[in-house]
C-alpha positions, -999 to +999 in steps of 0.1 A: -096-093+113-072-070+094-067-034+101-079-008+075-051+010+057-050+048+060-028+075+045-010+076+079+001+040+074+036+027+064+041+007+032+075-005+022+091-024-006+110-056+003+143-036+000+132-010+027+120+016+002+092+039+013+059+037-006+033+064-011-003+057-023-012+074-055-050+075-047-068+082-015-105+081-006-117+111+014-154+103+020-145+083+051-116+090+074-101+073+104-085+096+130-085+123+103-066+101+078-079+093+043-084+056+034-063+039+007-084+021-020-073-012-035-072+005-069-043+027-057-008+021-069+021+030-047+052+050-058+084+038-043+114+059-032+146+050-014+147+013-026+182-001-019+182-026-048+210-016-072+202-006-109+210-028-139+244-043-143+247-048-105+210-056-100+175-052-114+163-023-093+154-001-078+117-006-072+098+023-087+060+016-087+039-010-069+008-021-089-020-047-088-029-046-051-040-080-037-064-087-009-087-058-004-114-058+022-146-075+008-172-057+029-156-023+034-160+003+007-158+040+005-171+059-026-178+025-041-142+015-039-128-015-020-104-005+007-069-018+013-060-035+046-028-044+065-027-077+044-027-059+010+005-063-012+016-046-044+039-060-071+067-036-079+081-027-113+107-034-126+118-059-099+087-080-094+093-077-056+064-070-032+055-039-013+036-046+019+020-028+048+043-024+078+018-004+098-019+004+088-018+038+104-043+029+130-051-001+151-086+003+164-107-002+132-107-037+119-129-054+093-142-088+084 
């Protein structure tokens, strides 16, 4: 059973950049933290991949979240879990959840 992703969670690009969700759902909170819907993109900062000529980076935005929880919704929106991943632009690398922000609430 995956953990539900909250705004207190940690999402990182595969080059150790820090990701911040662009949308949050406030109708339901876990330990005071808003939930992250599957429809949210993530903005990436601190990606270590070099820019063009030396590389194809850095990662800027993660889009197209995969694997939302099927039975957990808030405000009619599917909620992201610890298994959710985003595809970053312009690199095509993945951002994934390192820590869901809580460990007590899990979903099927």
